[in-house]
N, C-alpha and C positions, 0 to 999 in steps of 0.2 A: 719718480715726480716727487718734488721737492715738498718738506709739508714745516710751514713757519709759525711760532707760536705770538702772539700779541705780547709782550711785558710789558707793560706801557707805550711809550713811545718809540722803542726799538722790536726787531722782529729777530726771532732768533730761530734757528734750525733746529730742527729735532735730531740732527746727528751732532752740533753740539752740546744741544744735551743730553745725550746719551754720555757720551763724554766726561761730561761736567757731574754724570750723577755720585759718581766714588766721591767726591769731594765732599767735606764734611761740612766745608763753608756753605755749598750747596745745598745739605741738607735742611741747616738753619735756617736758608732764605725762605725754602720751600715750607717749612714750619712757620715763618714768621710770615708767610702771607696767609696760609689757612689761618692764621689763628691774629694777623691783623695787628702784626706790630711793627716795628720800623726796625728796617734793614738793608743790606744791597747786596748787587753780586756782580761782580764784570765779567759781563760777556765779548767777544771781538768784535762785536757792532758798536759798546758804549755800554755804560752802568744801568743795570734794571734797578730801582727801588721799589720797595712796597708801597710807599707813600703815592707814587707815581701812578704803578698798576691798580691800585686801592681805587683812584678815584675812578673808575667807572663801575665799581662795588660800592659806592658811597651811600647810604640812607638814602630812604624815597624823601623825595622833598631837598634833597641838597642841590638840584638845576631842574633844567628841562629834560635831560637825558631820562630813560628807565633806567633804574639801576639792576645790574645781574645781581644774583641770588645764588647764594654760595649752596654747592653738590658735596652731597656724603651719603655715605650707608643708609638707608630708612627716609631719605628726604626724595622728593621728586627730580626727574632730571627730564628734561627735553634739549634734544637737538635737533638745533636746525640750520638750513642753507639760508645764510643770510646776504650773499652777492653771489652773483656769475658774470663775466667778463669773456667776450667773445675771443677777444685779440684778432690773428687773423686766422680762424678756424670757420669763423663763418662763412665767406665766399670758398668757390673753387671754380674749375673752368668751365662748369654750367650753370654755373650761377649761384644764389645764395644758397643756402645749406638750412637744413633742421635741427634744429637740437633738443637732444633726451639729457634730461637729467636725472641720475638714478641713486638710490643708496641702500645701503644694509647693514643692519645692527646684528650681532650675535655675541655671547657670552664664549669666552675661549673655551669654558668644559663643555661644549655644544660641538659635534665633529660634524653634523649635516649641513648643507650649504644653507644661507638663510635666503628668504625670496627677496626678489629687487623690489623695492617703494619704487613706483615712477614719479617723482616730483613734480616733473616740468616737460611738455610735448610742445618746443615751439616753432611755427612754420617759418622758414626763410627770416634764419636771425641774423645775417647779417655781420660784418666786419665791426671790431670795435664798438661795441654795444654790451651797456651795464644792463644786467636785471637787477635791480633791489630786492623783491621780488616777482610772482608771477603776474602779469598784467589782470588788472579788474574784470575784462572784459575776456579774459583765457581761461580757461581750467587749468588747476594743477595743485600743488599745496609745497609747501617749503619744508613739512615738517619729516624729519629723517626718523624721529624715533619718541615714544615718551614714557616715561615710567612715572605712576602716583608714588612710589618710593623705592628708590632704587634697593636693588637686594643681591646682584650680582659684582662682586667684586673686583673682575678684571674683565669687560667686555671689548670691541674692536667694533669701529663703525667706519662703513669705505661706503664713499662717493665717489662718481662718474659721470663725468660730460663728455658728450658722445654727438661729432656733428654727420648727419648722414642725409641721404634723401629719401625720406619716409611714404610708404605709398599711403593716399588718403585715404584707402578703409581702415589702416591703423590710427588717423587721427580719427577716426568715424566712431572707433571702437575704445581707444583710449577716451575720447570727450565723449560719449555714454559713460564709462566707468564712472570717470570724476565727476558726473552729475550725482551720482549715487552718494559720492564715499565725501562730500560737505566737507570738513575741516580737514580729513584723513590721505593721504595720499593711496593711489590705487596699487598694489600687488602684482607685479608677474611672476607667477610661479612658472619655473622652470619647464611644465609640462604644457605651457603655452595660454594658460587659464587668467584672464585681468579678473582683479578680484576688488570690489572694492564693500563698502559697509555691508553692502543693501542687497549684492547682487553678484555671483561668478558668470562671466562668459569664454567661451574657448574660442581662442582666435583660429582661421584660417590659419594652417602652417607655414604659408610664404609670410605672411603677417607677423604671426609669431617670432619668424625668424627671425624677421628685421629689427626686433627688438635688440635683437642680440648677436648681430654681424655688423664688423667691423670694430678699429682701435680703439679706445675713448684716446681724446685728445686730453684729457685730465683723469687721473685717477687714481687715487689716495686712502691711504688706511689709518686710521688714529685710533691710539689706544685708550681706553679709560680704566685705568687700574687705583683700585685702592689697595693692593694688596702684594702685588710682585716685585721683589728686591731688584735693583738697579735700574726701577723706571718713577720718573716723577711722579708723585701724588696727579691726581686728577683735580681738577681748579674749574670756577667761570671763567670763561675768556671764549677770545674769537681766537680762531685756528684758519693758516693761511693754506690753499695749495697750490702751489706753481711746478710746472714743468720743470726739467733737471735742465733745459736749455736754457733758461730764465739765468742773467746774469746777476754777478753779486751786487751790482750797483743799486738793483730794487730792493735788493734788501736795505743797504744802507741808505737813500735818498727817500725812502717811500716807509710812509707806514698805514696800520689800520685805523681809517678815522671812528669815531663814535659810533657812526652806523654799520661798520663792517666793511669799509671800502675801501680801497687802496689809493691812497692820497699822498702827495707830493710834501716833503718836510717844510718845504722852503714858503709853498704859498696854498697848500691845502688843495693843488688841482687832482683832480683824480685821473688814476692811469691812462694814460692812452695809446699807449704799443700795442707789439705784437703780440706778445702772449697770454695766453688765455690765463683765468686762474679763478678760481672760489672760494669761498670764507663760509665756515660753518661756527656755529656757537654752542657751548655747552654751559645752559644755567637751570638754575635750580626751582624755577618760579611753578607753583600749582596750576592746570589745566581742566578744569573739569571739561572741554570740548573734545578732547585728548582719550576720555577712558576708552574708547572700541579700537585706541591704536593695538595691545597687544592681542585680543582675541581675532582680529584680523588678519593679523601678521600669521599666528599660529593658524587660522584655517589657508591662509595661502600654502602654507607650508604641507598641511594635512591632506590638499584637495585628491592628489592622486588615491589615496585610499577610501577616498566616499564618493568621487562623481566620476559620470561617465556620460560626458556632454559630448552631443555633435559639431564639429565645427562650425561656428558662426550661432550657434544658440546660446541661451542664456535660463539659469534658475535662478530663484531667490536664495537667500543665504541665512535664512532668518534660524531655522532650527539649527542650523550648523553652530550658528555664530551661540549662539545662546548655548548650545550643549560643551563650546569649546571655552567659554565662560564661568559656566560649573565646574567644567573637568581643572579649570585653573585655580577658582576659588580652592578646591578642594586640596590640591597640590601645596598651595601656599597654608592651606589651612594647620596639613600634616606637618611643612618645617615649623608652621608657629608652635604647634604642640611641643616637639620635639625641645623647641629653644626654650619653652615655657618650663619644661621641665627641668632642664637642664640650670636654669636660672634661679631655682628653688635651691637649689646646691653651693651657691657661690653668694659670698657676701657683697653685697650692697653698693660698698663703698669701692670696691674693686675695681680697675682698668676692664678687667675680663667680663664684668656682669654689665659694664656701661658698653662695652661694645656691643657685648650680646645681647644689651635690651636695645638698641637701635637697631640690631638686626629684626628681633622680634617685631618691634615696632614697624618696620618697613614688610615683613610677612604680611601682620595682618592688614595693613593701609593697602595693602593689594589686593582684599579679599570683596567683591563687588557685592557679595550677596549678605547681607546684615545677620539672619538667620546663621548662618555659617561663622563668623567671627567667634573664636575663642575668647572663654573668660579669662582675666585676668592673671597672669601666676602671682 
């Protein structure tokens, strides 16, 4: 699958970015983006300018569009699915197919697989259909992940779009879980559990297997890094996921519009071709509605150690979620205290102090229980 980044009105492939990161001029351009200075860089598809790129990150009130908020260590991070287009994958020999959109995110320091978040499960998706987000009359969430303060210096996020015929029982089980999840996605643990904010449901073997069978029409992983040498620094922006078979003309003739949809550079019309695609956004806006995201994801990852539920059965999750919240708070408290002790040994005007202070603030912001927040160093 191909991954493209929207740099103003051009789409730049991840492969080309990887080939350019060794150039000092690219580092200068990336630094200018982060610090909102004027600069440009010439890619094979055209010139990217910081002025063009930063239009989407203009101060609030500069136009009708909601601006991106910059992302950095110690600040919030929201990753969302902004657009899905079915292309020619929504219809098969037996009629219209169902569509599932799933995602996962984890730190590169974590070995275990992250649980899938089920974002959308759409019945009879049809060919050439655009999904700006899930329909108001349907159940689901475009949220891929949320952190109240980013502390992981390098993470990866994976998005999958699969078309298949899902049993009615799958829709019933996922719908029940979505009803309990509010603004959060439903997590599908590898053991066949569906985890929402309030309940856990054990799926029947055949139903759980249906969520993992088949080859995704789209599957792509995006790196979010602030530390890896040879990688571009993470910035708030749109990223486009395309299949490898998509022709280069798409990159040249189309751009991502202000809503995150693939649109013609000539007349602004939405792409209506055969290739499916998905768009995600990275943004630094705080959203307290998503605070339960991390403990719910942690619950999905730990279920096998705590539960033995019969197939089709459900149990409330309140006690386990609350316990994992406290466990999460204690981990961040320990990290904050260690960072606080190191801060006492550094000069406050030094670059090392400023970096560590941002990380310290991030640890403290991730502690939900006010009584566990440490005293300022």
